[in-house]
N, C-alpha and C positions, 0 to 999 in steps of 0.2 A: 501495498499499499503505498511506500513512504519509499523517496528515493536515498537513496544511500547517502551522495551529494552531500555537506556539512551546510550549503549555504538555504540549498534544498531544502532538507529536511526541517530545516526550523524554519523556513518560509510556509510548510505544506503544515505543521504542528501549529504556526499562528494560527494560520487557520480555518487546522479545523477547531478550535478556543473560540476561536472571531464564531466561527456557524451554533457549536455545540454546549461550548462553557464547558469541554475540558474532550482532550487527543482519548478521542474511543477505542473500547476494543477490536472491533470491524468495525468497517464500512461495508454496507455493498453498491453498486452501480449498476447503475440499471439504461440498455441505451433505448435510447429513445423510439427511437426507429422501431426497432422488434417492438416494449411496451404500447404503440398507439395503434399496434397491427391486430395484434393477439387478444385473445377471448381472455375473462374473467378467468378461468381454473387455473391456462395458464400462465396468466400473472401467480395467482397465486401456485406455482409450484416452490416453491421453496419452502423448505418444514424447518419449525422449530419445535427444540423441547423446551418441558414445562416452567424452564428459567428464562426465556422468551432469546433463549441462542441462538445462533443457528445451526442446524444442522450438519457437518460439511461431512462434506468426501469427496475421497480420493479417482478420479476415471483417468484410465491409462491415457487418455488424450494429454491432461495435465502431467503426468508424468513423461510422455512422449516429448512436452516442451520445456519441463526441467531438466533433463540427459540431454536434448542439442541445447540449449543454452550452455549448459555445465562445460560441455564440447566445443562449445563455441571460444567460449570462455579459459580454458584449460584444453592446451588443443593435446595436452603430453597426458590427461587424463585416462584413466581405466574408463570403458565406457561399464556403466551398472551393469545395464543390462546382461551383461555379458557374467554377472560373477552369479545374475539370477538361472541359468541356464542347467 
C-alpha cells in the first residue's frame, strides 16, 4: 500500500491521516470503471470476518506476480517455484 521511498511514504501517511485521522491497517481500492458496471452482488463479493477485518486470500495470480517481481528485482534469486516442485 505505501511506497518504499522515504518522502513518498511520509506523504502517503500524511494524506491517510488527513482523510481518516490515522493510518489504517488496510485500505481497499476499487476500480471506478468496474464499480460502475458491476451488479450489487458482484460489488458486495468481498467477505469480512465478524471483527470487520477483510477476509484475505492469496490466489495463484498473486503469487505469480510476486515471484515475477522478485525475479526482476533480484536476477540472481532462485525461483521459489522451483523449490515447491
